[in-house]
Backbone as a printed PyTorch tensor [residue, N CA C, xyz], in Angstrom:
tensor([[[ -7.3820,  59.0180, 268.8430],
         [ -7.9560,  58.4330, 267.6430],
         [ -9.2720,  57.7560, 268.0410]],

        [[-10.3270,  58.0420, 267.3060],
         [-11.6190,  57.4670, 267.6730],
         [-11.8730,  56.1620, 266.9020]],

        [[-12.9330,  55.4810, 267.2650],
         [-13.2620,  54.1740, 266.6970],
         [-13.5300,  54.2490, 265.1890]],

        [[-14.1570,  55.3180, 264.7440],
         [-14.4640,  55.4770, 263.3200],
         [-13.1800,  55.5520, 262.4960]],

        [[-12.1940,  56.2720, 262.9940],
         [-10.9170,  56.3840, 262.2920],
         [-10.2040,  55.0230, 262.2400]],

        [[-10.3040,  54.2470, 263.3040],
         [ -9.6670,  52.9220, 263.3400],
         [-10.3310,  52.0040, 262.3030]],

        [[-11.6660,  52.0740, 262.2150],
         [-12.3650,  51.2610, 261.2110],
         [-11.9430,  51.6500, 259.8000]],

        [[-11.7550,  52.9290, 259.5490],
         [-11.3100,  53.3880, 258.2380],
         [ -9.9110,  52.8540, 257.9270]],

        [[ -9.0360,  52.8710, 258.9240],
         [ -7.6790,  52.3390, 258.7340],
         [ -7.7180,  50.8430, 258.4150]],

        [[ -8.5810,  50.1140, 259.1060],
         [ -8.7050,  48.6770, 258.8640],
         [ -9.1410,  48.4330, 257.4190]],

        [[-10.1000,  49.1880, 256.9230],
         [-10.5540,  49.0490, 255.5440],
         [ -9.4270,  49.3240, 254.5610]],

        [[ -8.6490,  50.3570, 254.8350],
         [ -7.5370,  50.7240, 253.9490],
         [ -6.4920,  49.6160, 253.9190]],

        [[ -6.1610,  49.0640, 255.0890],
         [ -5.1620,  47.9950, 255.1620],
         [ -5.6690,  46.7520, 254.4280]],

        [[ -6.9490,  46.4160, 254.5950],
         [ -7.5090,  45.2380, 253.9270],
         [ -7.4870,  45.3600, 252.4080]],

        [[ -7.6780,  46.5570, 251.8820],
         [ -7.7070,  46.7750, 250.4330],
         [ -6.3120,  46.8790, 249.8390]],

        [[ -5.3120,  47.0940, 250.6580],
         [ -3.9560,  47.2940, 250.1490],
         [ -3.1110,  46.0470, 250.3780]],

        [[ -1.8570,  46.1420, 249.9430],
         [ -0.9040,  45.0550, 250.1580],
         [ -0.0820,  45.2640, 251.4180]],

        [[ -0.5030,  46.2060, 252.2530],
         [  0.2290,  46.5070, 253.4870],
         [  0.0220,  45.3550, 254.4660]],

        [[  1.1040,  44.8610, 255.0290],
         [  1.0100,  43.7630, 255.9850],
         [  0.7230,  44.2490, 257.3910]],

        [[  1.2710,  45.4150, 257.7310],
         [  1.1010,  45.9370, 259.0920],
         [  1.2770,  47.4460, 259.0700]],

        [[  0.4940,  48.1290, 259.9170],
         [  0.6220,  49.5800, 260.0400],
         [  0.4810,  49.9400, 261.5160]],

        [[  1.3390,  50.8550, 261.9620],
         [  1.2740,  51.3580, 263.3420],
         [  1.1310,  52.8700, 263.2910]],

        [[  0.1740,  53.3930, 264.0560],
         [ -0.0340,  54.8420, 264.1240],
         [ -0.0530,  55.2370, 265.5980]],

        [[  0.6950,  56.3010, 265.8670],
         [  0.7750,  56.7670, 267.2540],
         [  0.4210,  58.2460, 267.2750]],

        [[ -0.4280,  58.6450, 268.2260],
         [ -0.7350,  60.0630, 268.4270],
         [ -0.7670,  60.3300, 269.9240]],

        [[ -1.2560,  61.4890, 270.3040],
         [ -1.2290,  61.8820, 271.7190],
         [ -2.1060,  60.9810, 272.6000]],

        [[ -3.1470,  60.3180, 271.9800],
         [ -4.0560,  59.4680, 272.7550],
         [ -3.5280,  58.0470, 272.9270]],

        [[ -2.6030,  57.6300, 272.1040],
         [ -2.0970,  56.2630, 272.2100],
         [ -1.5450,  55.7550, 270.8890]],

        [[ -1.3660,  54.4490, 270.8270],
         [ -0.7800,  53.8060, 269.6480],
         [ -1.7200,  52.6990, 269.1650]],

        [[ -1.9100,  52.6100, 267.8330],
         [ -2.7460,  51.5740, 267.2270],
         [ -1.8990,  50.8310, 266.1930]],

        [[ -1.8990,  49.4860, 266.2650],
         [ -1.2020,  48.6490, 265.2900],
         [ -2.2450,  47.7450, 264.6270]],

        [[ -2.2480,  47.7380, 263.3000],
         [ -3.1870,  46.8980, 262.5460],
         [ -2.3530,  45.9670, 261.6710]],

        [[ -2.6260,  44.6650, 261.7920],
         [ -1.9090,  43.6550, 261.0110],
         [ -2.9010,  42.9040, 260.1350]],

        [[ -2.4790,  42.6070, 258.9180],
         [ -3.2970,  41.7820, 258.0110],
         [ -3.2630,  40.3410, 258.5020]],

        [[ -4.3900,  39.6520, 258.3590],
         [ -4.4220,  38.2300, 258.6840],
         [ -3.6320,  37.4890, 257.6330]],

        [[ -2.8500,  36.5120, 258.0510],
         [ -2.1210,  35.6990, 257.0900],
         [ -3.0750,  34.6690, 256.5110]],

        [[ -2.9500,  34.4380, 255.1970],
         [ -3.7960,  33.4480, 254.5370],
         [ -3.3390,  32.0580, 254.9580]],

        [[ -4.2830,  31.1340, 255.1530],
         [ -3.8780,  29.7690, 255.4780],
         [ -3.1560,  29.1440, 254.2890]],

        [[ -2.2700,  28.2310, 254.5850],
         [ -1.5120,  27.5740, 253.5260],
         [ -2.4460,  26.7650, 252.6360]],

        [[ -2.1930,  26.8210, 251.3440],
         [ -3.0160,  26.0890, 250.3860],
         [ -2.3740,  24.7230, 250.1670]],

        [[ -3.1900,  23.6920, 250.2680],
         [ -2.6630,  22.3420, 250.0690],
         [ -2.5360,  22.0680, 248.5740]],

        [[ -1.4340,  21.4510, 248.2050],
         [ -1.1900,  21.1370, 246.8110],
         [ -1.8040,  19.7860, 246.4910]],

        [[ -2.5020,  19.6770, 245.3640],
         [ -3.1810,  18.4410, 244.9900],
         [ -2.2730,  17.4700, 244.2420]],

        [[ -1.0330,  17.8100, 244.0380],
         [ -0.1370,  16.9520, 243.2670],
         [  0.0300,  15.5530, 243.8520]],

        [[  0.1610,  15.3640, 245.1710],
         [  0.3000,  14.0030, 245.6810],
         [ -0.8730,  13.1000, 245.3150]],

        [[ -2.1000,  13.6350, 245.2300],
         [ -3.2440,  12.8090, 244.8300],
         [ -3.0580,  12.3400, 243.3930]],

        [[ -2.5590,  13.2020, 242.5390],
         [ -2.3530,  12.8300, 241.1450],
         [ -1.3150,  11.7210, 241.0440]],

        [[ -0.2860,  11.7480, 241.8890],
         [  0.7430,  10.7330, 241.8610],
         [  0.1740,   9.3610, 242.2010]],

        [[ -0.8630,   9.3230, 243.0190],
         [ -1.4870,   8.0460, 243.3450],
         [ -2.0210,   7.4030, 242.0770]],

        [[ -2.6410,   8.2020, 241.1830],
         [ -3.1940,   7.6580, 239.9610],
         [ -2.1060,   7.2240, 238.9990]],

        [[ -0.9710,   7.9140, 239.0040],
         [  0.0630,   7.5420, 238.0530],
         [  0.7880,   6.2780, 238.4760]],

        [[  0.8260,   5.9750, 239.7580],
         [  1.5200,   4.7730, 240.1980],
         [  0.6010,   3.5840, 240.3690]],

        [[ -0.6980,   3.8030, 240.5930],
         [ -1.6180,   2.6910, 240.8320],
         [ -1.7850,   1.7810, 239.6190]],

        [[ -1.9470,   2.2890, 238.3900],
         [ -2.1630,   1.3880, 237.2700],
         [ -0.9420,   0.5430, 236.9100]],

        [[  0.2690,   0.9810, 237.2460],
         [  1.4630,   0.2520, 236.8590],
         [  1.4620,  -1.2000, 237.3460]],

        [[  1.1680,  -1.4950, 238.6330],
         [  1.1630,  -2.8810, 239.0540],
         [  0.0300,  -3.6860, 238.4280]],

        [[ -1.0270,  -3.0360, 237.9860],
         [ -2.1840,  -3.7440, 237.4450],
         [ -1.8250,  -4.4540, 236.1490]],

        [[ -1.1280,  -3.7750, 235.2420],
         [ -0.8360,  -4.3550, 233.9460],
         [  0.0090,  -5.6270, 234.0550]],

        [[  1.1030,  -5.6490, 234.8440],
         [  1.8630,  -6.8850, 234.9540],
         [  1.0560,  -8.0070, 235.6020]],

        [[  0.1720,  -7.6830, 236.5220],
         [ -0.6010,  -8.7170, 237.2030],
         [ -1.5620,  -9.3970, 236.2400]],

        [[ -2.1310,  -8.6520, 235.2830],
         [ -3.0860,  -9.2430, 234.3530],
         [ -2.3890,  -9.8390, 233.1390]],

        [[ -1.1930,  -9.3870, 232.8390],
         [ -0.5210,  -9.8420, 231.6380],
         [ -0.2620, -11.3520, 231.6270]],

        [[  0.2740, -11.9730, 232.6900],
         [  0.5130, -13.4070, 232.6290],
         [ -0.7730, -14.2120, 232.4610]],

        [[ -1.8310, -13.8410, 233.1480],
         [ -3.0760, -14.5910, 233.0560],
         [ -3.6570, -14.5010, 231.6520]],

        [[ -3.6400, -13.3260, 231.0590],
         [ -4.2040, -13.1450, 229.7300],
         [ -3.3360, -13.8000, 228.6670]],

        [[ -2.0090, -13.7340, 228.8180],
         [ -1.1400, -14.2900, 227.7900],
         [ -1.1560, -15.8110, 227.8180]],

        [[ -1.3650, -16.4420, 228.9640],
         [ -1.4420, -17.8940, 229.0050],
         [ -2.7470, -18.3740, 228.3980]],

        [[ -3.7940, -17.5570, 228.4710],
         [ -5.0820, -17.9500, 227.9070],
         [ -5.0830, -17.8370, 226.3860]],

        [[ -4.3040, -16.8980, 225.8390],
         [ -4.2810, -16.7020, 224.3890],
         [ -2.8490, -16.5410, 223.8860]],

        [[ -2.0830, -17.6230, 223.7750],
         [ -0.7080, -17.4790, 223.3060],
         [ -0.6140, -17.1850, 221.8070]],

        [[ -1.5730, -17.6010, 220.9890],
         [ -1.4970, -17.4110, 219.5450],
         [ -1.4860, -15.9390, 219.1320]],

        [[ -2.4030, -15.0620, 219.6440],
         [ -2.3720, -13.6620, 219.2190],
         [ -1.0950, -12.9430, 219.6340]],

        [[ -0.3930, -13.4340, 220.6410],
         [  0.8410, -12.7740, 221.0740],
         [  1.8810, -12.8080, 219.9590]],

        [[  1.8470, -13.8460, 219.1330],
         [  2.7910, -13.9440, 218.0230],
         [  2.4760, -12.8960, 216.9500]],

        [[  1.1950, -12.4760, 216.8390],
         [  0.7810, -11.5050, 215.8340],
         [  0.6800, -10.0990, 216.4300]],

        [[  1.4880,  -9.7690, 217.3970],
         [  1.3920,  -8.4960, 218.1180],
         [  1.6350,  -7.2830, 217.2230]],

        [[  2.2280,  -7.4770, 216.0540],
         [  2.5320,  -6.3480, 215.1780],
         [  1.2810,  -5.6640, 214.6470]],

        [[  0.2080,  -6.4240, 214.3850],
         [ -0.9690,  -5.8250, 213.7600],
         [ -2.0820,  -5.5200, 214.7530]],

        [[ -1.8390,  -5.6500, 216.0570],
         [ -2.8770,  -5.3850, 217.0520],
         [ -3.0900,  -3.8840, 217.2260]],

        [[ -4.3510,  -3.5080, 217.4330],
         [ -4.7120,  -2.1110, 217.6560],
         [ -5.0920,  -1.9650, 219.1230]],

        [[ -4.6750,  -0.8690, 219.7370],
         [ -4.9430,  -0.6240, 221.1500],
         [ -6.1290,   0.3200, 221.3070]],

        [[ -7.0760,  -0.0750, 222.1690],
         [ -8.1420,   0.8430, 222.5680],
         [ -7.6520,   1.4850, 223.8520]],

        [[ -7.5380,   2.8240, 223.8520],
         [ -6.9740,   3.5480, 224.9870],
         [ -8.0480,   4.3390, 225.7300]],

        [[ -7.7490,   4.6460, 226.9860],
         [ -8.6770,   5.4220, 227.8070],
         [ -8.6680,   6.8840, 227.3650]],

        [[ -9.8420,   7.4550, 227.1110],
         [ -9.9020,   8.8600, 226.7060],
         [ -9.9070,   9.8190, 227.8930]],

        [[ -9.8320,   9.2750, 229.1240],
         [ -9.9170,  10.1330, 230.3120],
         [ -9.3540,   9.4250, 231.5320]],

        [[ -9.2020,  10.1770, 232.6050],
         [ -8.8140,   9.6290, 233.9010],
         [-10.0920,   9.2130, 234.6210]],

        [[-10.0740,   8.0630, 235.2570],
         [-11.2600,   7.6190, 235.9830],
         [-11.1180,   6.1960, 236.4630]],

        [[-12.2490,   5.5530, 236.7230],
         [-12.2700,   4.1650, 237.1670],
         [-12.8660,   3.3090, 236.0610]],

        [[-12.1560,   2.2500, 235.6920],
         [-12.5140,   1.3600, 234.5900],
         [-13.4720,   0.2800, 235.0850]],

        [[-14.5750,   0.0990, 234.3690],
         [-15.5290,  -0.9740, 234.6820],
         [-15.8120,  -1.7670, 233.4120]],

        [[-15.8170,  -3.0960, 233.5340],
         [-16.0520,  -3.9740, 232.3920],
         [-17.5270,  -4.2560, 232.1480]],

        [[-18.3990,  -3.8990, 233.1100],
         [-19.8320,  -4.1640, 232.9720],
         [-20.6240,  -2.9670, 233.4520]],

        [[-21.8850,  -2.8030, 232.9770],
         [-22.6810,  -1.6340, 233.3550],
         [-23.1070,  -1.6300, 234.8170]],

        [[-23.2600,  -2.8070, 235.4150],
         [-23.5680,  -2.9270, 236.8420],
         [-23.1570,  -4.3350, 237.2660]],

        [[-23.0030,  -4.5710, 238.5650],
         [-22.5020,  -5.8730, 239.0270],
         [-23.3370,  -7.0780, 238.5740]],

        [[-24.6250,  -6.8940, 238.3280],
         [-25.4740,  -8.0180, 237.9360],
         [-25.6380,  -8.1600, 236.4240]],

        [[-24.9640,  -7.3360, 235.6410],
         [-25.0690,  -7.3680, 234.1730],
         [-23.8450,  -8.0780, 233.5770]],

        [[-23.9560,  -8.5670, 232.3360],
         [-22.8120,  -9.2400, 231.7000],
         [-21.7050,  -8.2500, 231.3190]],

        [[-20.5070,  -8.7960, 231.1530],
         [-19.3310,  -8.0060, 230.7530],
         [-19.5160,  -7.5140, 229.3210]],

        [[-19.1160,  -6.2530, 229.0630],
         [-19.2310,  -5.6710, 227.7220],
         [-18.3700,  -6.4270, 226.7110]],

        [[-17.0700,  -6.5850, 227.0300],
         [-16.1410,  -7.1860, 226.0770],
         [-15.1050,  -8.0230, 226.8150]],

        [[-14.9740,  -9.2750, 226.4000],
         [-13.9340, -10.1280, 226.9580],
         [-13.1180, -10.6850, 225.7980]],

        [[-12.1130, -11.4810, 226.0960],
         [-11.2660, -12.0430, 225.0550],
         [-12.1360, -12.8710, 224.1120]],

        [[-11.9980, -12.6120, 222.8240],
         [-12.7750, -13.3210, 221.8120],
         [-14.0200, -12.5750, 221.3670]],

        [[-14.3880, -11.4940, 222.0530],
         [-15.5720, -10.7210, 221.6840],
         [-15.3170,  -9.9630, 220.3850]],

        [[-16.2680, -10.0490, 219.4630],
         [-16.2020,  -9.2970, 218.2100],
         [-16.6820,  -7.8710, 218.4920]],

        [[-15.9030,  -6.8810, 218.0760],
         [-16.2970,  -5.4830, 218.2530],
         [-16.3770,  -4.8080, 216.8880]],

        [[-17.1870,  -3.7610, 216.8340],
         [-17.3100,  -2.9580, 215.6260],
         [-17.3990,  -1.5000, 216.0540]],

        [[-17.1850,  -0.5670, 215.1450],
         [-17.2680,   0.8430, 215.5340],
         [-18.6110,   1.1640, 216.1920]],

        [[-18.5600,   1.7960, 217.3510],
         [-19.7640,   2.1760, 218.0800],
         [-20.1790,   1.1810, 219.1570]],

        [[-19.5730,  -0.0160, 219.1810],
         [-19.9220,  -0.9990, 220.2150],
         [-19.2310,  -0.6170, 221.5220]],

        [[-20.0060,  -0.6000, 222.6140],
         [-19.4630,  -0.2470, 223.9300],
         [-18.5850,  -1.3920, 224.4160]],

        [[-17.3470,  -1.0570, 224.8300],
         [-16.4180,  -2.0760, 225.3230],
         [-16.1920,  -1.9850, 226.8280]],

        [[-16.4830,  -0.8070, 227.4330],
         [-16.3130,  -0.6260, 228.8680],
         [-16.9400,   0.6970, 229.2930]],

        [[-16.8800,   0.9570, 230.5930],
         [-17.3490,   2.2350, 231.1440],
         [-16.2100,   2.8110, 231.9710]],

        [[-16.0320,   4.1250, 231.8860],
         [-15.0720,   4.8020, 232.7640],
         [-15.8470,   5.8340, 233.5650]],

        [[-15.7630,   5.6820, 234.8900],
         [-16.4260,   6.6280, 235.7820],
         [-15.4590,   7.7570, 236.0850]],

        [[-15.9030,   8.9710, 235.8230],
         [-15.0910,  10.1540, 236.1140],
         [-16.0060,  11.1890, 236.7510]],

        [[-15.6840,  11.5950, 237.9580],
         [-16.4480,  12.6070, 238.6890],
         [-17.9340,  12.2380, 238.7720]],

        [[-18.2040,  10.9900, 239.1380],
         [-19.5660,  10.4750, 239.3410],
         [-20.3830,  10.3730, 238.0630]],

        [[-19.7290,  10.4950, 236.9040],
         [-20.3910,  10.3100, 235.6200],
         [-19.8590,   9.0320, 234.9870]],

        [[-20.7550,   8.2020, 234.4650],
         [-20.3640,   6.9530, 233.8380],
         [-20.3360,   7.1580, 232.3200]],

        [[-19.1280,   7.0650, 231.7400],
         [-18.9200,   7.3290, 230.3260],
         [-18.7110,   6.0170, 229.5810]],

        [[-19.5770,   5.7210, 228.6090],
         [-19.4230,   4.5130, 227.8070],
         [-18.2960,   4.7230, 226.8090]],

        [[-17.3650,   3.7760, 226.7700],
         [-16.2520,   3.8510, 225.8400],
         [-16.5600,   2.8920, 224.6940]],

        [[-16.5780,   3.4290, 223.4740],
         [-16.9410,   2.6540, 222.3010],
         [-15.7050,   2.3110, 221.4770]],

        [[-15.7810,   1.1740, 220.7980],
         [-14.7170,   0.7690, 219.8920],
         [-14.7480,   1.6740, 218.6620]],

        [[-13.5840,   1.9580, 218.1190],
         [-13.5130,   2.7560, 216.8990],
         [-13.1360,   1.8980, 215.6990]],

        [[-12.8930,   0.5850, 215.9580],
         [-12.4910,  -0.3110, 214.8760],
         [-13.2880,  -1.6030, 214.9400]],

        [[-13.2450,  -2.3690, 213.8510],
         [-13.8390,  -3.7040, 213.8280],
         [-12.7390,  -4.7140, 214.0780]],

        [[-13.0590,  -5.7340, 214.8650],
         [-12.0730,  -6.7620, 215.1330],
         [-12.4670,  -7.6230, 216.3130]],

        [[-11.4820,  -8.3290, 216.8650],
         [-11.6970,  -9.2460, 217.9770],
         [-10.8070,  -8.8440, 219.1340]],

        [[-11.3880,  -8.7790, 220.3360],
         [-10.6000,  -8.4890, 221.5420],
         [ -9.6790,  -9.6780, 221.7970]],

        [[ -8.3650,  -9.4280, 221.8780],
         [ -7.4150, -10.5050, 222.1560],
         [ -6.7890, -10.3750, 223.5450]],

        [[ -6.9260,  -9.1890, 224.1570],
         [ -6.3470,  -9.0130, 225.4780],
         [ -7.0390,  -7.8670, 226.2000]],

        [[ -7.3740,  -8.0850, 227.4770],
         [ -7.9050,  -7.0340, 228.3490],
         [ -6.7410,  -6.6410, 229.2510]],

        [[ -6.3440,  -5.3710, 229.2170],
         [ -5.1280,  -4.9270, 229.8940],
         [ -5.3600,  -4.3440, 231.2880]],

        [[ -6.6290,  -4.1510, 231.6940],
         [ -6.9250,  -3.5010, 232.9730],
         [ -7.9260,  -4.3480, 233.7430]],

        [[ -7.7230,  -4.4570, 235.0620],
         [ -8.6720,  -5.1660, 235.9310],
         [ -9.9180,  -4.3240, 236.1390]],

        [[-11.0390,  -5.0060, 236.3680],
         [-12.3020,  -4.3270, 236.6380],
         [-12.1830,  -3.4830, 237.9060]],

        [[-12.7910,  -2.3140, 237.9010],
         [-12.8240,  -1.3710, 239.0270],
         [-11.4420,  -0.8300, 239.3920]],

        [[-10.5670,  -0.7170, 238.3990],
         [ -9.2220,  -0.1710, 238.6130],
         [ -9.1500,   1.2620, 238.1090]],

        [[ -8.3080,   2.0890, 238.7340],
         [ -8.1220,   3.4470, 238.2230],
         [ -7.3190,   3.4160, 236.9190]],

        [[ -7.6810,   4.2910, 235.9890],
         [ -6.9540,   4.3970, 234.7240],
         [ -6.5760,   5.8470, 234.4640]],

        [[ -5.5320,   6.0160, 233.6960],
         [ -5.0250,   7.3330, 233.3080],
         [ -5.4800,   7.6570, 231.8950]],

        [[ -5.3630,   8.9130, 231.5270],
         [ -5.6200,   9.3380, 230.1600],
         [ -4.6420,   8.6200, 229.2380]],

        [[ -5.1250,   8.0890, 228.1390],
         [ -4.3200,   7.4360, 227.1050],
         [ -3.7180,   6.0970, 227.5450]],

        [[ -4.2010,   5.5340, 228.6530],
         [ -3.7100,   4.2340, 229.1080],
         [ -4.3510,   3.1350, 228.2530]],

        [[ -3.5680,   2.1660, 227.7690],
         [ -4.1390,   1.0700, 226.9840],
         [ -5.1220,   0.2390, 227.8190]],

        [[ -6.2870,  -0.0580, 227.2250],
         [ -7.3260,  -0.8400, 227.9120],
         [ -7.4920,  -2.2230, 227.2870]],

        [[ -7.5300,  -2.2750, 225.9550],
         [ -7.7550,  -3.5260, 225.2200],
         [ -6.7990,  -3.5980, 224.0410]],

        [[ -6.4640,  -4.8370, 223.6340],
         [ -5.7680,  -5.0630, 222.3690],
         [ -6.7680,  -5.7430, 221.4520]],

        [[ -6.8860,  -5.2310, 220.2350],
         [ -7.8630,  -5.7310, 219.2710],
         [ -7.1280,  -6.1710, 218.0110]],

        [[ -7.4960,  -7.3660, 217.5220],
         [ -6.9840,  -7.8140, 216.2390],
         [ -7.9680,  -7.3380, 215.1860]],

        [[ -7.5430,  -6.4350, 214.2980],
         [ -8.4680,  -5.8660, 213.3010],
         [ -9.0480,  -6.9500, 212.3920]],

        [[-10.2910,  -6.7460, 211.9840],
         [-10.9510,  -7.7090, 211.0800],
         [-10.6350,  -7.3900, 209.6430]]])
């Protein structure tokens, strides 16, 4: 078997689902094996980090916020939740040297920016869809957030 024939066999094996082929003739024996593909890493464990990270954040901020504003807690039935529209990192201000967008007591109206969520190096301004007053901030600054995670509680005006 000459070199040209061996190259042709290699091409045929690469194009097919054959894992291995052995050919023997009067000149000798040739065995061609397909390279095994490297194992693909599953990204699921990274996603689990995001699902478990925000859980401790909410209880840690809840006592501090509830002690500062005990009155709105009694009216919890009519509060509206502003939720995260995406997965990313929650920021309360546009940059470290700028003021916070919305804190407890801030009046919001439709279209007013209440926070920023960074997702894939893009900073997305999150706007209020209702008019009212922020009564509780549910997420710490620079914390990871999940899709549909509550960010603020607003008492409608």
